[in-house]
C-alpha positions in Angstrom: 169.2 -60.3 148.6 166.8 -56.6 148.5 165.9 -54.5 145.0 168.3 -52.1 145.6 171.0 -54.8 146.2 170.7 -56.6 142.7 170.3 -53.3 141.4 173.5 -51.8 142.9 175.2 -55.1 141.9 173.8 -54.1 138.4 175.3 -51.0 138.2 178.5 -52.0 139.6 178.6 -54.5 136.7 177.8 -52.0 134.2 180.6 -49.1 135.4 183.2 -52.2 135.7 182.4 -53.2 131.8 183.4 -49.7 131.3 186.0 -49.2 133.3 184.6 -46.8 134.6 184.2 -44.8 138.7 181.6 -43.3 140.3 181.1 -41.2 143.3 178.3 -40.4 145.9 177.1 -37.7 147.4 174.1 -37.8 149.9 171.7 -35.8 152.2 168.3 -37.6 154.0 169.6 -41.4 153.1 172.8 -40.5 154.8 175.3 -43.1 154.0 172.5 -45.4 153.2 173.5 -45.6 149.0 177.1 -45.7 149.2 176.2 -48.8 152.0 174.3 -50.6 149.1 177.1 -50.3 146.7 180.1 -51.4 149.0 177.8 -54.2 150.5 178.1 -55.8 147.0 181.5 -57.9 146.9 183.9 -56.1 144.8 182.8 -52.8 144.7 186.1 -51.2 145.4 187.0 -51.5 141.4 184.6 -49.2 141.0 183.3 -47.0 144.0 185.6 -43.9 144.7 183.3 -42.7 148.2 181.1 -40.6 149.0 180.0 -37.4 150.9 177.3 -37.5 153.6 176.3 -33.5 153.5 173.7 -33.3 155.3 173.6 -29.5 156.7 172.8 -27.2 153.5 176.6 -25.7 154.7 178.5 -28.6 153.3 176.4 -28.8 150.2 177.7 -25.0 149.5 181.7 -25.2 150.8 182.3 -29.5 149.7 180.4 -30.2 146.7 179.9 -26.7 145.0 176.5 -25.9 145.0 175.4 -22.3 144.7 175.0 -20.3 147.6 172.2 -18.6 146.0 170.2 -21.4 144.8 170.5 -22.8 148.0 169.4 -19.6 149.2 166.4 -19.4 146.9 164.5 -22.8 146.6 166.4 -24.7 149.4 168.3 -28.1 149.8 165.3 -30.0 148.5 165.4 -29.2 144.4 165.7 -30.5 141.6 168.9 -28.3 140.0 170.6 -28.9 143.7 170.3 -32.7 143.2 172.4 -32.2 140.0 174.6 -30.0 141.2 175.5 -32.5 144.2 175.9 -34.7 141.6 178.6 -33.0 139.4 180.4 -31.6 142.5 180.7 -35.2 144.0 181.7 -36.6 140.6 184.3 -33.5 140.2 185.4 -33.7 144.3 186.1 -37.4 144.1 187.7 -37.3 140.3 184.8 -39.5 139.2 183.2 -40.4 136.1 179.5 -40.9 137.6 177.8 -39.4 140.6 175.0 -39.8 141.8 173.0 -37.9 144.7 170.1 -37.7 146.8 168.5 -35.2 148.5 165.0 -34.4 150.3 162.4 -34.6 153.2 162.5 -37.9 155.2 160.3 -36.2 158.1 159.5 -36.1 160.7 158.9 -32.6 159.6 158.3 -30.4 155.7 161.4 -28.8 155.4 162.3 -25.8 152.8 158.8 -25.8 152.1 158.3 -29.3 150.7 156.4 -31.9 152.3 157.9 -35.0 153.6 158.6 -37.9 151.5 159.7 -34.8 148.5 163.1 -36.3 147.4 165.2 -35.7 144.5 167.7 -38.4 142.8 170.1 -36.9 140.4 172.6 -38.9 137.7 175.7 -36.5 136.4 177.3 -38.3 133.7 180.4 -38.2 132.1 180.4 -35.5 129.5 176.4 -35.0 129.7 173.8 -32.3 131.6 172.9 -34.1 134.7 169.4 -35.3 134.6 167.5 -35.3 138.0 164.5 -37.5 139.0 161.5 -36.1 141.6 160.2 -39.2 143.6 156.8 -39.0 145.7 157.2 -41.1 148.5 154.3 -41.9 150.5 153.3 -40.4 153.7 150.0 -41.4 155.6 147.0 -38.2 155.2 147.9 -35.2 155.9 151.6 -35.3 155.8 151.2 -37.4 158.9 152.5 -41.5 159.6 150.1 -43.5 158.5 148.8 -44.9 162.1 150.0 -42.1 164.0 153.3 -41.8 166.9 156.5 -41.8 166.7 157.2 -45.5 166.2 155.3 -45.3 163.6 157.1 -41.7 162.2 160.3 -43.6 162.3 158.8 -46.6 160.3 157.4 -43.9 158.4 160.9 -42.0 157.7 163.0 -45.3 157.3 160.3 -46.4 154.2 161.3 -43.2 152.6 165.1 -43.4 153.1 165.2 -46.9 152.2 162.8 -46.1 148.4 164.9 -42.8 148.4 168.2 -45.6 147.9 166.0 -47.7 145.4 165.2 -44.9 143.2 168.6 -43.4 142.9 170.3 -46.5 141.9 167.6 -47.4 139.6 167.8 -43.8 137.7 171.6 -44.5 137.7 171.4 -47.5 136.6 168.8 -46.5 133.6 171.3 -43.2 132.9 174.0 -46.3 132.5 171.8 -48.2 129.9 171.0 -45.6 128.0 175.2 -44.3 128.6 173.4 -40.9 129.5 173.9 -39.5 125.3 174.8 -35.8 126.8 170.7 -35.2 126.1 169.3 -32.3 128.5 166.1 -34.3 129.0 162.9 -34.9 131.3 162.8 -38.3 133.9 159.1 -40.4 134.3 158.7 -39.9 138.5 157.5 -43.2 140.6 153.5 -42.1 140.0 154.3 -42.1 136.4 154.3 -38.3 136.5 156.5 -36.2 134.4 159.6 -34.5 136.5 161.8 -32.5 135.9 
């Protein structure tokens, strides 16, 4: 059992205790968060479904992310992640929304380097929160040992760690019960993140 597996189980247990539901919006993870969640027996008690909004236009058209925001900041942004989480919560009729957006590589996107990821949670009656993850890549943004195989390993690692980070944020928000507070989150390297 991986850390993400156990965290997914913990998230589902907390949601089931509260008789609440979850929906997921994914970009760079391309369905991996939903796969972790649905890999847990009994997930159907609380998991409503997911939207894989890989294309920026889907973030706007399906999840309701403001087109001007996407135009101004690009898809890799904390506010975009927050709005994705809120949008999927609304579209799929869930109590909680979880979202991922970022750059798995091999190239930078929207002016953001490879390994920049935002995860966000929208809780009932609370302002959505986002956490910025800065996931490891080799020096100067290149895969550590070069080559296509190394690039694919790096990309897979970024996506896997994004799943872990998203589930960790959701678990923490469930524990804190979101509380309706607009607050900052501490990122993976101890940096305060918006």
